[in-house]
ZAMARGU-4260 file (C-alpha; in steps of 0.2 Angstrom, whole numbers, plus 5000, padded with zeros to 4 digits):
<rodrens>
0) 5000/4999/5001 | 5015/5012/5002 | 5017/5013/4983 | 4998/5021/4981 | 5000/5032/4998
5) 5016/5040/4987 | 5006/5041/4972 | 4989/5049/4979 | 5001/5060/4989 | 5009/5067/4971
10) 4991/5069/4963 | 4986/5082/4976 | 5000/5095/4973 | 4992/5110/4963 | 5005/5122/4956
15) 5009/5134/4944 | 5027/5130/4939 | 5042/5140/4942 | 5048/5130/4925 | 5037/5141/4915
20) 5047/5156/4914 | 5049/5166/4899 | 5066/5163/4898 | 5071/5143/4896 | 5087/5139/4887
25) 5086/5124/4876 | 5101/5114/4870 | 5092/5107/4855 | 5077/5113/4843 | 5063/5098/4845
30) 5066/5081/4837 | 5051/5071/4829 | 5048/5055/4841 | 5038/5039/4841 | 5026/5034/4857
35) 5036/5018/4860 | 5051/5028/4866 | 5039/5042/4876 | 5031/5026/4882 | 5046/5018/4890
40) 5051/5034/4901 | 5036/5035/4910 | 5022/5024/4920 | 5011/5015/4905 | 4991/5027/4907
45) 4983/5011/4907 | 4993/5008/4925 | 4990/5022/4930 | 4979/5027/4948 | 4963/5037/4948
50) 4954/5039/4965 | 4935/5045/4968 | 4930/5052/4984 | 4916/5042/4991 | 4913/5055/5006
55) 4918/5071/5009 | 4937/5074/5017 | 4944/5087/5027 | 4963/5090/5018 | 4979/5101/5025
60) 4982/5113/5011 | 5000/5123/5011 | 5004/5138/5002 | 5015/5150/4999 | 5016/5166/5006
65) 5031/5179/5009 | 5037/5169/5024 | 5041/5155/5010 | 5038/5142/5001 | 5021/5131/5008
70) 5023/5142/5025 | 5004/5146/5026 | 4990/5130/5031 | 4974/5131/5029 | 4963/5116/5027
75) 4947/5112/5014 | 4934/5100/5013 | 4935/5090/4996 | 4917/5085/4991 | 4910/5067/4988
80) 4913/5063/4970 | 4930/5072/4967 | 4942/5063/4956 | 4959/5063/4961 | 4975/5059/4949
85) 4986/5049/4958 | 5001/5053/4947 | 5004/5070/4948 | 5020/5072/4954 | 5030/5084/4970
90) 5039/5096/4958 | 5034/5113/4955 | 5039/5111/4940 | 5027/5107/4926 | 5039/5099/4916
95) 5043/5086/4929 | 5025/5081/4932 | 5016/5068/4924 | 4996/5070/4932 | 4982/5082/4932
100) 4978/5094/4946 | 4964/5100/4956 | 4952/5114/4950 | 4953/5132/4957 | 4932/5129/4960
105) 4941/5117/4976 | 4958/5126/4980 | 4950/5144/4979 | 4948/5146/4999 | 4967/5143/5002
110) 4970/5158/4989 | 4971/5173/5001 | 4977/5189/5003 | 4996/5188/5001 | 4999/5168/4995
115) 5006/5165/4978 | 5007/5151/4966 | 5008/5134/4973 | 4997/5125/4983 | 4998/5108/4988
120) 4988/5095/5000 | 4999/5088/5014 | 4999/5074/5024 | 4989/5064/5012 | 4986/5046/5015
125) 4975/5034/5007 | 4959/5028/5016 | 4947/5015/5005 | 4931/5020/5017 | 4933/5036/5011
130) 4936/5034/4991 | 4940/5021/4977 | 4949/5019/4961 | 4943/5022/4947 | 4946/5022/4927
135) 4956/5038/4918 | 4940/5052/4918 | 4937/5052/4897 | 4939/5071/4898 | 4958/5067/4905
140) 4970/5067/4891 | 4981/5050/4890 | 4998/5053/4896 | 4997/5069/4898 | 4998/5083/4913
145) 4984/5091/4906 | 4990/5107/4903 | 4988/5113/4885 | 5000/5129/4881 | 4995/5142/4865
150) 5007/5141/4851 | 5008/5123/4847 | 5027/5117/4841 | 5031/5136/4838 | 5030/5139/4856
155) 5038/5121/4861 | 5051/5126/4849 | 5054/5144/4857 | 5064/5148/4874 | 5056/5167/4873
160) 5038/5163/4870 | 5026/5167/4881 | 5010/5155/4882 | 4992/5157/4887 | 4987/5141/4895
165) 4970/5127/4896 | 4972/5116/4910 | 4960/5101/4911 | 4960/5095/4929 | 4955/5079/4939
170) 4940/5084/4946 | 4933/5090/4927 | 4937/5107/4924 | 4941/5118/4909 | 4952/5134/4916
175) 4960/5148/4905 | 4975/5156/4910 | 4981/5172/4902 | 5000/5174/4903 | 5003/5185/4916
180) 5023/5184/4924 | 5021/5187/4945 | 5037/5191/4952 | 5040/5190/4971 | 5048/5183/4988
185) 5046/5169/4996 | 5056/5173/5013 | 5073/5179/5005 | 5071/5166/4988 | 5065/5179/4972
190) 5054/5169/4962 | 5045/5171/4946 | 5026/5164/4942 | 5018/5166/4922 | 4998/5165/4928
195) 4989/5171/4940 | 4980/5160/4957 | 4963/5163/4948 | 4959/5156/4931 | 4951/5169/4919
200) 4937/5159/4915 | 4934/5141/4919 | 4917/5128/4915 | 4912/5114/4924 | 4914/5098/4908
205) 4896/5092/4909 | 4901/5076/4894 | 4914/5072/4884 | 4912/5063/4866 | 4926/5054/4855
210) 4932/5051/4841 | 4945/5045/4833 | 4960/5058/4839 | 4949/5070/4842 | 4938/5076/4861
215) 4923/5086/4862 | 4920/5094/4879 | 4901/5102/4881 | 4900/5114/4895 | 4885/5123/4901
220) 4892/5143/4899 | 4903/5151/4886 | 4921/5154/4893 | 4930/5173/4890 | 4943/5171/4874
225) 4939/5154/4871 | 4932/5148/4856 | 4917/5137/4861 | 4903/5133/4848 | 4886/5134/4853
230) 4877/5117/4850 | 4860/5108/4852 | 4860/5093/4861 | 4842/5083/4865 | 4836/5099/4865
235) 4848/5106/4879 | 4861/5122/4873 | 4879/5118/4877 | 4895/5125/4871 | 4907/5113/4864
240) 4926/5116/4860 | 4936/5101/4850 | 4953/5097/4856 | 4962/5088/4843 | 4977/5078/4845
245) 4992/5078/4829 | 4999/5064/4835 | 5015/5072/4833 | 5025/5069/4846 | 5042/5081/4852
250) 5055/5083/4862 | 5070/5094/4866 | 5083/5098/4877 | 5082/5106/4892 | 5097/5114/4901
255) 5093/5122/4918 | 5083/5105/4922 | 5095/5095/4915 | 5084/5083/4907 | 5073/5079/4888
260) 5055/5085/4887 | 5043/5075/4877 | 5026/5084/4870 | 5011/5081/4860 | 5005/5096/4850
265) 4984/5098/4850 | 4973/5107/4838 | 4962/5115/4849 | 4946/5123/4838 | 4957/5133/4826
270) 4973/5136/4838 | 4985/5124/4841 | 4994/5119/4857 | 5008/5109/4865 | 5004/5098/4880
275) 5022/5091/4889 | 5018/5071/4892 | 5035/5068/4901 | 5054/5072/4905 | 5069/5057/4903
280) 5087/5059/4902
</rodrens>
């Protein structure tokens, strides 16, 4: 059971990456990769664990403030039905993460005045009486950390690209974050983040349809600055967005980790995005 406990702990960490700084030095231009290479570097998605709470659960949350990283402790109650990705990783750096975060909808109560950036669930333990193992939700992307950065291959290739972010959360929200660089101090340490804690817009994914490499998300309301198509399903109005995996994985070597980052390119509505899949030597 110890392995599961560690995986769940990783899945609860809710962060905005320090790694997404504007200036990232890359040694090599992106090269085309194969999915077989990527699968050899990471846990197969079919083996990952996802957990759904069967009862509400009170949980300790740590968030950074001016006195230090993860310095402030607060508590929230995660509601029954919440789904947690058990493979989120424990790093603040999204390039080293492999799972989906929890939504701002759940985490917003911990974001008080003078708190910054990453928030994380602390000391979480697997409790069979309060949760069950479930299959990967159909709204989550296969083998992705579910961060989607605007700009596609151009953004993935550049070390000076300022990308807006779409994020899919483990509890079923689509969140939009425009690029907004923030500088602050944690104790004596200078820290830079690229996104505010609060998304510009967000929406609950009501249901998903899939066709080959395309996922269609259906939301009840439009999202600011996101291209959603108004459609009727069973005489009800929804707003639909399409996510098309172009099946063109790439990698690049980044010296400040130092690791090779692997990514996939998506076409979302009429724009291209990239998502990070894994990191390796």
